[in-house]
Structures are given as structure tokens and as C-alpha cells.
N, C-alpha and C positions, 0 to 999 in steps of 0.2 A: 705456539706453533701454528695455530689456525690463521692468524693474521699474516704471517710470513708466507704460508701456502697460498692464501688468497692473492697476495701481491705477486707471487711468482707464477701461479698457474690458474688462478680463479677467473680469468677473463676480465678483471677490473683494473689492472695496474695503471692504465692510462688515466682512468677516472679518479683514482685515489691520489690526492695531492698532499695529504697530511696523515701522519701516524703518531699517536701518542701511546707510549708504553709505560704503564704504571707498575713498576717493579716486575716487569714481565719478560725480560730478555733472558730466557732460560736456554737459548740456543738459536740456531738458524740465523745468526748475525750476518752471515754472508748473503742471505736473501734480502735482508733489510739494506745492506750495503749496495747490492745490485739495483734494487728499486730506487734508493736515494740517489745514486750516481747516474741513473739513466735519464734524469731530467733536472734542469735548473729550477723547475717549478715545484719542487717537493720540499717538504718540511718534516723532520723527524725529531720528536722530543722524547727523551728517555729519562724518566724519573725513576730513581733506584734507591733502595734502602740497604742497610747493612744486614738485615735479618731475614730477607725473603728468599735467599738462595740464588740471587741473580748478581751478586756483587762481583764475583770473579769474572763471569762472562761479560759483564758491563765494562769492567776495567780493561779486558782484552779488546773489546770493541772500541773503546776510547783510544787505545794505543793504535789500533789498526786505522781508524779514521783520521787520527792526527797525522800518522805517517803518510797517508794518502793526500795530505794537504787539504783536507776538508774543512779545516779551521773551525772546529766545533767550539761552541760556548760550553765551558765546563765550570760549574759554579754550584753554590748551595741553593736549594729550593727556597730557603728562608730569606735569602738576600737578592734573588734575581729580580730585576726590574722589568716592568712590562715593555719598556723600550728595547731591552736586550732580547726579549722573546720575539718582538716584532722584526728585528733586524738580523736574527740568526736562524738560518735554515736548519742547522743541526745543533741541538742542545742536549747536554747531559746534566741533569740536576740531581745532586745528591740530597736525599731527605733524611732528616733525623727521626722521622716518624717510623712506625713499624710497618711491616709489609701489608697488613690488612687496613691500615689507615691512609696510605698514600692516595687512594682514589676517593675515599669518603670524607677526608678532613682537609681543610685548607683551601678549598675552592679552586684547585688546580685545573680541573677540566674546564671550568668556566674561563679561567685566565687564558688557557691555551686557545680556546675558541675565540675569545675576544682579541687575541693578538695574532691570530692566524689569517688564512686566506678568506675564511667565511666572514670575518669582520669587515673586510673590504667590500664584499658583496652586499652586506646589510647596509653599509653606508650609502650605496648607490640607490637603494630603494626609497 
């Protein structure tokens, strides 16, 4: 809930270009939706597992965003290619890992950073 509150009323929504949720969509999906849809320069990656209590909320959010023609990438964490992460602003990645492992195992944070907006900035330096 903290991230969604920051995006909505924390005074930073214009400066935040990417959000990565690591099995963390417990609610407030409409806040993430508003933030994402308010600019074409935003990227949202939702990594979710079966066991963390976020599965149903994430499925609803996938349905909502798909109906809004957001054209999300919906795939497995284990098979997603870096090229797919670079070219999709909205990605839902299902993980076979447990809730406590999605952040600490598999190098996902690094992958998301390397395929996101910051990677383009680093290449310019």
C-alpha cells in the first residue's frame, strides 16, 4: 500500500517512471492503474506467486488492464526474455517461486533495472 500511496499523493508521481511489484499487489490496483495510464513513459512490472496472497488480486488486475487495451505482457518469470521486458511497458510475470523468494532469488531486480529506463541512461554516460 505504501508504494501506491506515494504514487497517488506522495508528491512524486511525475518523477516515478517505473514500479516493480514483487508479489506485492495486495490491493490498491486502481492507484497503480491511474499512475500507469497517466503517462506513456511509465513501466509497471508485476511479479506474482501462487502462495503469497496476491494471486487473486493480480488476476483481477490483469483482467482489468487487458480490458482497457493496455496490451500487457503475461508470461512466466522463468521464460521471459530480456527483449520482452525492454519492449513491454506493462508486464505480469507468474513465478513458480515462493512469496519470500521472488525478490531474493533469480536476479529479477537486476533484470528489471537492466531492461528499464535506467539502462538507457547508463548507456549515455
